[in-house]
N, C-alpha and C positions, 0 to 999 in steps of 0.2 A: 312214550311212556305213560300211560293212563296212570293218574292220582286221585285218590278222593280228599275234597276238603269237606270236615263237619262245619256245620256252622258258616256255610259259605255266604249266607245272604247277611252275614253280620258285620260291623265295619271292618274287624281283621279279615275275616275268611273273603269278604269279597274285594278286599286291597291284594288279599296274597292269591285268588283266583286270577285276577288279573295279570298278577307279575307272573304266575306259571304259564298262562296264554303266551306271553312275552318271551319267554321261554322257548313256547315251541311243547308245553306239557299238552298230553290229554287231559281235559279236566272233567270230572264229574263231581257233583256239588250234592250232599244227602243236607234237605232244606225239608224242616217241618212245614204243615199247612201254615199259609196267610206268612212266608216268608218275605213278603215283599217285592220290591223293583229291583234290588241292588243287585240282581244277575240278569236282568231282562235285554236281550239284545246282543248277549255273549254266546260264541259258540261252544258251549258247554253241553254236558248232560245233566239234567237236573232230574235227581231221585227223591221221589215225597218219601219222608220216613220219621220217625221218631227215635233217639237217641234207648229210649227205655224197651223198644221194639227190637229185640235180640234177631228175631227173621229180617227185619228191614234193613240192619246194619249189617249183617252179614252177606245179604243180597247186595249191598252198595258198594263194601269191599272186593265183593269177587270180581277176579281180574285186574285189579290195582294192585302196583307194587309197591306204591308208597298212601300212607294215610297222613294228611295232616288234621289234627284234632283242633278245631278253633270254635267249637261250639262251647257255648257256657251259658248260664242264667245270668244276668247281670240286674242287679238291683241298688238303689239307691237309698229302700227302706233300712231302717235302722232294727237293731235287735234279730229275732229267729228268722224273720221272713228274707234278710238278709244274706242267708246261708245257702251254700249251692246245693243240688238236689243231689240223692244218690246216684241218679241217672247218670248225671254228667260227670261226676267221680269216677264210675266205672265204666265209661265210653270205653277208654283204651282197652279193658279186660275183654268186652263186649266185642272188640272191634280182632283182636289178636288172640288165634287159636295156638294152640300147641306146636302149628309151625312158623310162626312168625317167629322173627328177630327183631326184639324191640328196639327203637330208635335210643333208648335211653335207659341208663339201669334202673330208675324210678319203675318202670314194668315189671319188673323181675319176683 
């Protein structure tokens, strides 16, 4: 089964990608430009894109049976700069169209 991992180059996402590969899953990772080396050498499909680009997200989701949304803006800054961006918060809505079945009720 093909699965998509958003944030695959982050700490959580990269570990999840390895776990999914160990389980025999076919993995596609959505990675923004400059994602780093966390996925180097792994037998996965890396799709360049940004969660704020609806077309890129829909293209990344196409053909996937499951989406693991691990992307997030992480900051140790205080105040308003530490808040998540609206794009990160709305990514499940972007990934899931009317035919999708949410993994949990928070998406309804």
